[in-house]
C-alpha distance (Angstrom), angle and dihedral (degrees) to the residues before:
residue distance angle dihedral
X1 . . .
X2 3.79 . .
X3 3.82 96.5 .
X4 3.81 89.7 54.6
X5 3.80 88.5 54.2
X6 3.81 91.0 51.1
X7 3.79 91.3 49.4
X8 3.79 90.6 49.2
X9 3.82 91.1 52.1
X10 3.79 90.6 49.5
X11 3.80 91.8 51.0
X12 3.81 89.3 49.2
X13 3.80 90.1 52.0
X14 3.81 91.2 50.2
X15 3.81 91.4 48.3
X16 3.80 90.7 50.7
X17 3.81 90.4 55.8
X18 3.80 97.6 41.5
X19 3.81 91.8 51.5
X20 3.80 85.0 68.8
X21 3.79 97.1 32.3
X22 3.81 92.8 143.7
X23 3.82 87.6 69.4
X24 3.80 88.6 62.6
X25 3.81 100.0 37.1
X26 3.79 120.8 108.5
X27 3.82 88.9 -137.2
X28 3.84 107.7 28.3
X29 3.78 114.0 -149.8
X30 3.79 92.1 23.3
X31 3.80 108.0 50.2
X32 3.82 119.2 73.7
X33 3.82 93.0 8.9
X34 3.82 97.9 117.6
X35 3.79 129.1 64.1
X36 3.79 110.7 -100.3
X37 3.79 138.7 173.7
X38 3.78 85.7 -110.5
X39 3.84 107.9 46.6
X40 3.83 118.8 -177.2
X41 3.82 96.2 -96.0
X42 3.80 94.2 51.7
X43 3.79 91.3 40.8
X44 3.82 93.4 54.8
X45 3.82 91.9 43.8
X46 3.79 89.3 52.2
X47 3.82 92.6 50.0
X48 3.81 91.2 52.9
X49 3.82 94.6 46.7
X50 3.81 96.7 40.7
X51 3.80 115.3 123.6
X52 3.80 132.6 -159.3
X53 3.81 99.1 -79.7
X54 3.78 122.9 101.6
X55 3.80 115.8 -73.1
X56 3.81 93.9 -108.6
X57 3.80 93.0 56.0
X58 3.79 91.9 43.9
X59 3.81 91.0 53.3
X60 3.81 91.8 49.9
X61 3.80 90.8 49.3
X62 3.82 93.1 47.9
X63 3.84 91.7 49.4
X64 3.83 92.5 41.7
X65 3.83 92.7 -120.1
X66 3.80 92.0 -62.8
X67 3.80 123.0 156.9
X68 3.81 89.2 -120.0
X69 3.80 90.3 68.0
X70 3.84 109.8 126.9
X71 3.79 120.2 -124.0
X72 3.80 126.1 -107.8
X73 3.80 87.9 -110.5
X74 3.81 90.8 56.5
X75 3.80 89.6 49.3
X76 3.82 92.0 51.6
X77 3.80 90.8 49.6
X78 3.80 92.1 52.7
X79 3.79 92.4 45.2
X80 3.81 91.3 55.0
X81 3.83 89.3 57.6
X82 3.81 98.5 53.4
X83 3.80 125.2 82.8
X84 3.83 117.4 -138.0
X85 3.80 88.1 -121.5
X86 3.82 88.4 74.8
X87 3.80 92.4 69.1
X88 3.78 90.8 44.1
X89 3.81 89.1 53.6
X90 3.83 91.3 50.8
X91 3.80 89.6 49.6
X92 3.82 93.5 51.2
X93 3.81 93.5 43.7
X94 3.80 92.3 50.1
X95 3.81 91.9 50.4
X96 3.79 90.5 49.1
X97 3.82 90.2 53.4
X98 3.81 94.0 43.3
X99 3.82 97.3 51.2
X100 3.85 95.1 81.0
X101 3.84 92.3 52.2
X102 3.81 91.6 86.7
X103 3.81 121.9 55.9
X104 3.82 114.3 -106.6
X105 3.80 115.8 -89.9
X106 3.79 134.5 -170.8
X107 3.80 92.6 -112.1
X108 3.78 135.2 30.2
X109 3.81 115.2 -155.3
X110 3.81 115.2 -146.0
X111 3.82 118.8 -178.4
X112 3.81 120.1 -157.8
X113 3.79 123.6 -156.7
X114 3.78 138.6 151.9
X115 3.78 137.3 -145.9
X116 3.79 135.8 -178.4
X117 3.79 119.3 -139.8
X118 3.78 138.4 173.3
X119 3.79 125.7 -117.3
X120 3.78 135.7 -176.5
X121 3.78 117.0 -104.7
X122 3.79 145.5 133.3
X123 3.78 130.9 -118.4
X124 3.80 89.7 -109.5
X125 3.84 90.5 57.8
X126 3.83 103.7 37.9
X127 3.80 128.8 43.4
X128 3.80 125.5 -125.7
X129 3.81 88.6 -98.7
X130 3.83 87.3 76.9
X131 3.81 97.7 41.9
X132 3.82 120.7 103.5
X133 3.80 120.8 -170.6
X134 3.81 107.2 148.2
X135 3.79 96.8 132.1
X136 3.80 94.7 -64.1
X137 3.79 95.1 115.7
X138 3.77 139.3 -5.9
X139 3.80 95.3 -111.1
X140 3.79 98.1 28.1
X141 3.78 126.5 -130.1
X142 3.81 141.9 -129.4
X143 3.80 126.5 -100.8
X144 3.78 135.5 -176.1
X145 3.79 131.8 -176.3
X146 3.79 121.3 -128.3
X147 3.80 120.6 -153.2
X148 3.80 110.9 -169.3
X149 3.79 136.1 -177.5
X150 3.81 113.8 -152.8
X151 3.80 126.0 -162.6
X152 3.81 104.3 -136.9
X153 3.80 94.6 -162.0
X154 3.80 100.7 44.1
X155 3.82 94.0 35.4
X156 3.80 91.4 -133.3
X157 3.78 134.0 117.6
X158 3.79 109.0 -105.6
X159 3.81 96.1 -168.1
X160 3.80 143.7 -12.4
X161 3.80 136.7 -165.4
X162 3.81 125.0 -164.9
X163 3.80 119.3 -152.7
X164 3.82 132.9 -177.6
X165 3.80 107.8 -104.0
X166 3.81 92.6 -117.5
X167 3.82 91.4 50.3
X168 3.80 95.6 47.0
X169 3.80 111.8 149.7
X170 3.80 114.3 164.0
X171 3.82 92.8 177.1
X172 3.81 92.5 57.5
X173 3.81 92.4 42.4
X174 3.80 91.3 52.3
X175 3.82 92.6 52.3
X176 3.80 90.8 47.7
X177 3.81 91.4 52.0
X178 3.81 91.6 48.1
X179 3.81 89.0 53.1
X180 3.80 92.0 51.8
X181 3.82 97.9 51.3
X182 3.77 119.2 110.8
X183 3.80 115.9 -123.2
X184 3.79 108.7 -129.3
X185 3.83 116.0 -148.7
X186 3.80 111.2 -96.5
X187 3.82 92.7 0.9
X188 3.80 129.6 110.6
X189 3.81 121.3 -155.7
X190 3.81 118.4 -128.7
X191 3.81 110.8 -160.5
X192 3.80 115.6 -153.0
X193 3.79 116.9 -164.4
X194 3.79 138.8 179.4
X195 3.82 123.6 -130.7
X196 3.80 92.8 -78.5
X197 3.81 90.4 65.2
X198 3.81 98.9 42.5
X199 3.80 110.0 112.3
X200 3.78 136.3 127.9
X201 3.79 89.6 -118.1
X202 3.81 91.8 56.7
X203 3.80 90.3 47.6
X204 3.80 91.8 50.9
X205 3.80 90.4 45.7
X206 3.81 92.4 56.2
X207 3.81 92.6 43.9
X208 3.81 90.6 50.8
X209 3.80 89.8 52.7
X210 3.81 89.4 55.3
X211 3.81 95.1 -113.5
X212 3.83 136.5 111.6
X213 3.80 135.8 -112.6
X214 3.79 144.0 -165.0
X215 3.81 116.5 -165.0
X216 3.76 130.8 -176.2
X217 3.80 110.4 -134.2
X218 3.78 133.3 -161.5
X219 3.79 121.4 -84.2
X220 3.81 117.3 -71.0
X221 3.82 89.7 -116.6
X222 3.80 92.4 57.2
X223 3.81 130.4 77.9
X224 3.79 91.5 -97.3
X225 3.80 128.6 124.1
X226 3.82 94.7 -76.8
X227 3.81 96.5 41.7
X228 3.83 93.7 100.6
X229 3.80 97.9 44.3
X230 3.80 121.3 106.0
X231 3.79 97.0 -125.6
X232 3.83 126.9 -178.4
X233 3.77 120.9 -107.7
X234 3.81 97.0 -118.7
X235 3.79 119.4 114.9
X236 3.81 92.0 -124.8
X237 3.79 129.4 23.1
X238 3.79 144.8 143.2
X239 3.78 117.6 -127.8
X240 3.80 135.6 173.0
X241 3.82 115.6 -143.1
X242 3.79 133.8 -176.9
X243 3.80 117.9 -135.3
X244 3.80 125.9 -170.9
X245 3.80 114.0 -156.4
X246 3.81 119.0 -155.2
X247 3.78 134.4 172.4
X248 3.82 95.1 -123.1
X249 3.81 119.5 88.4
X250 3.80 93.1 -156.6
X251 3.80 114.6 126.1
X252 3.80 90.8 -144.6
X253 3.79 116.0 63.7
X254 3.77 126.4 170.6
X255 3.78 114.4 -115.4
X256 3.79 115.2 -111.9
X257 3.80 113.2 -102.3
X258 3.75 116.1 -110.2
């Protein structure tokens, strides 16, 4: 069945990374060299499947309450040895293997969206760029912003970028994700973005890459991109507009002579 195929591809992606685990170890040649209850392949699989319960309960669930279940301390030791790039490599390898599952089409629809969420951390682990304290809680908390690109046909995430909440930049993240997309033979990408990704720079970036886009913009009564256009009163319409982009932010510009 299809879900067995997906699981097999994931396991292949994990195996591809763990075969070169020294490339993703904090201390190559020392970390992940001895046999443990939590070898790299199981450790990465656990990280991907982990839910929102405490680590101890998640470990028991993953090992089906068996006596061989590793302790939370063992998990923390293994986690301190692995670079974040290992999970990124698994993600990229899995997507590369999953692309041929669907027959080739003329267009590939990729939807971009972002979301901010809180996570548990300590000051020694996370920089001030993640820390939020503006009256939300007595001790403060940590936030990060997720930018994700979702393949609407394959129902998989094509890319993702995490940013500290105080360094959030959805425009930059979108351009980075466009740069990192594989070009499939005979297929054009259509990037679909919410209001947070709608900018002339993003439009030009997609056009320059030879692809297409569809962005949702702010309401016509706001100060968004279409706020100054003389639009018809119909509920739905198609309209071609001409936009001149300049470096100056002045609202008054002299008309070009001639």
